[in-house]
C-alpha positions in Angstrom: 18.0 14.1 7.0 17.7 16.5 4.0 14.2 17.7 3.3 15.1 18.2 -0.3 16.1 14.6 -1.2 13.6 13.8 -4.1 12.0 10.4 -4.6 14.2 8.0 -6.6 13.7 7.3 -10.2 13.2 3.9 -11.7 15.3 3.1 -14.8 14.4 0.1 -16.9 17.4 -0.8 -19.1 16.3 -2.4 -22.4 13.0 -3.8 -21.1 11.4 -6.4 -23.3 7.7 -6.8 -22.7 5.1 -4.0 -22.6 3.2 -5.9 -19.9 6.2 -5.8 -17.6 6.5 -2.0 -18.1 2.9 -1.6 -17.2 3.3 -3.8 -14.1 6.3 -1.8 -13.1 4.3 1.4 -13.3 1.6 -0.1 -11.1 4.2 -1.2 -8.5 5.8 2.2 -8.5 2.6 4.2 -8.0 1.4 1.8 -5.3 4.3 3.1 -3.2 4.5 6.7 -4.3 7.1 6.6 -7.1 6.1 8.3 -10.3 9.2 8.9 -12.4 9.9 6.1 -14.9 12.8 6.2 -17.4 13.6 3.6 -20.0 16.6 2.8 -22.1 16.0 1.3 -25.5 12.7 -0.6 -24.8 12.7 -3.5 -27.2 9.3 -2.9 -28.7 9.5 0.9 -28.8 7.5 3.4 -26.9 4.6 4.0 -26.3 3.7 0.3 -26.1 -0.1 -0.6 -26.2 0.5 -3.6 -24.0 1.7 -1.5 -21.1 -1.6 0.3 -20.4 -3.8 -2.6 -19.3 -1.1 -4.0 -17.1 -0.6 -0.7 -15.3 -4.2 -1.0 -13.9 -4.7 2.7 -13.7 -1.1 3.9 -13.1 -1.4 6.1 -16.2 0.4 9.0 -14.7 3.6 7.0 -14.6 3.3 5.8 -18.2 2.2 9.1 -19.6 5.3 10.8 -18.1 7.8 8.1 -18.8 10.9 9.2 -20.7 13.0 7.2 -23.1 16.8 7.5 -23.5 19.3 6.1 -26.0 21.8 5.0 -23.3 21.9 4.2 -19.6 24.4 7.0 -19.0 22.0 9.5 -20.4 19.1 8.1 -18.3 21.1 8.7 -15.1 23.1 11.8 -16.1 21.4 13.9 -13.4 21.6 11.3 -10.7 24.3 11.2 -8.0 23.2 8.0 -6.2 22.8 5.0 -8.5 21.9 1.5 -7.4 22.3 -1.4 -9.8 19.9 -4.2 -9.0 21.9 -7.3 -9.7 23.8 -10.2 -8.0 27.2 -9.2 -7.0 29.8 -10.3 -9.5 33.1 -11.9 -8.3 35.8 -9.3 -8.1 33.4 -6.3 -8.0 34.4 -3.9 -5.3 31.2 -1.9 -5.2 29.4 -1.8 -1.8 26.4 -4.1 -1.6 23.2 -2.9 0.0 19.7 -4.2 0.6 16.6 -2.3 -0.6 16.1 -1.1 3.0 19.7 0.1 3.3 19.4 1.9 -0.1 16.2 3.6 1.0 17.9 5.0 4.2 20.8 6.2 2.1 18.5 7.9 -0.4 16.7 10.0 2.2 20.0 10.9 3.9 21.9 12.0 0.8 21.2 15.0 -1.3 20.8 14.7 -5.1 18.8 12.5 -7.4 18.8 8.7 -6.8 18.1 6.0 -9.3 17.3 2.3 -9.3 18.7 0.5 -12.4 16.8 -2.7 -13.5 18.0 -4.8 -16.4 16.1 -6.6 -19.1 13.9 -9.5 -18.1 16.0 -12.3 -19.6 19.5 -11.4 -18.6 19.6 -8.4 -16.2 22.0 -5.5 -16.4 25.1 -5.6 -18.6 28.5 -5.0 -17.0 28.7 -1.6 -18.7 25.4 -0.6 -16.9 26.6 -1.8 -13.5 29.8 0.3 -13.8 27.7 3.5 -13.8 26.4 2.7 -10.3 27.9 3.5 -6.9 26.3 0.5 -5.2 24.9 -2.9 -6.0 21.5 -3.6 -4.6 20.5 -7.1 -4.0 18.3 -9.2 -1.7 18.7 -12.5 0.0 16.9 -15.0 -2.1 16.5 -18.8 -2.4 19.6 -20.0 -4.1 17.7 -22.8 -5.7 15.1 -20.5 -7.2 16.3 -16.9 -7.7 13.8 -15.8 -10.3 12.2 -12.5 -9.6 10.2 -10.8 -12.4 10.7 -7.2 -13.2 7.8 -5.8 -11.3 8.6 -7.9 -8.2 12.1 -6.5 -8.1 10.8 -2.9 -8.5 8.2 -3.4 -5.8 10.9 -4.5 -3.3 12.8 -1.2 -3.7 9.7 1.0 -3.9 8.2 -0.5 -0.8 11.3 0.0 1.3 11.5 3.6 0.1 7.8 4.2 0.9 8.4 3.1 4.5 10.7 6.1 5.0 7.9 8.4 3.8 5.3 7.2 6.4 2.6 6.8 3.7 -0.9 6.6 5.3 -2.3 3.1 5.6 -5.4 2.9 3.5 -8.6 1.8 5.3 -10.8 -1.0 4.0 -13.9 1.2 4.5 -14.8 4.6 5.6 -15.2 4.8 9.4 -18.5 6.5 10.3 -18.7 8.9 13.2 -20.5 7.9 16.4 -24.2 8.3 16.3 -25.7 11.4 17.9 -27.0 11.1 21.5 -30.6 11.1 20.5 -30.1 7.9 18.5 -28.3 6.3 21.4 -31.1 7.3 23.8 -33.5 5.7 21.4 -31.6 2.4 21.5 -31.4 2.5 25.3 -35.1 3.2 25.5 -35.9 0.4 23.1 -34.0 -2.0 25.4 -35.8 -0.6 28.4 -39.2 -1.1 26.7 -38.6 -4.7 25.9 -36.9 -5.6 29.2 -39.3 -4.0 31.6 -42.2 -6.5 31.0 -39.7 -9.4 31.5 -38.8 -8.3 35.0 -35.2 -7.5 34.1 -35.2 -4.4 36.4 -36.4 -6.2 39.5 -36.1 -5.8 42.4 -37.2 -2.2 42.3 -34.4 -1.2 44.7 -31.8 -2.1 42.1 -33.7 -0.8 39.0 -31.9 2.5 38.8 -28.4 1.0 39.2 -29.3 -1.7 36.6 -30.5 0.9 34.1 -27.3 2.9 34.6 -25.2 -0.2 34.0 -27.1 -1.1 30.9 -26.7 2.5 29.5 -22.9 2.3 30.2 -22.6 -1.0 28.4 -24.5 0.4 25.4 -22.6 3.7 25.4 -19.1 2.3 25.5 -18.8 0.9 21.9 -19.6 4.4 20.4 -22.0 2.9 17.8 -22.5 4.7 14.5 -26.0 5.3 13.2 -25.9 2.2 11.0 -25.0 0.0 13.9 -27.7 1.5 16.1 -30.2 1.0 13.3 -29.2 -2.7 13.0 -29.4 -3.3 16.8 -32.9 -1.7 16.9 -33.9 -3.9 14.0 -32.7 -6.9 15.9 -34.7 -5.9 19.0 -37.8 -5.3 16.9 -37.5 -8.8 15.4 -37.1 -10.4 18.8 -40.2 -8.6 20.0 -42.4 -10.1 17.3 -44.0 -13.5 17.6 -42.2 -16.4 16.2 -43.2 -17.4 12.7 -44.2 -20.8 14.0 -46.8 -19.1 16.2 -48.5 -17.4 13.3 -51.5 -19.4 12.2 
């Protein structure tokens, strides 16, 4: 696998709505693609409607380039994929987004995904520039993908070849220091001793050791230990119903 194969570029051919351009930028950046090219955007460029829809993917919009023709937009690319339904009589190979992603990382040179206008897709002249047709199995009774959805299918499959790190929902805190764990164990001991939990005396040492092992195994962080000690303190207090 060549280490020099660059990320593919996304080429929007005659896109119509600024909102869809923004959503495309968002979809691209979600999966590590940053190079957006456009051919004759209907409402010109820059388009004020694109920014809000990009939801922060400004780096993609700020560096987007506009071309007069599709041929100019892909002039430096050697692997071009036209995203369209295969036309009868077309002899070009047909690949899925997953197959295209594997080809991109295995083939030197720039690669490009071509996407047509929202209403009608790519023209025949645009498709002739591509080496392959890229399509996906889709419900024949409802084959309507919007532009950003089509882009995200291709971007996601490419991202899988890059082993992008899965984001975590929250920062994982390190285990609490031993002194805090000892405090938790001691707190349990303090509350359980008067209840006769460590009886008979001949088993007290083994019971304490087992309890410590149980409390040590989860590798609590300091917030979890603080919560557990708060629970123990609450259980040690008299019930509210007993307070007169």
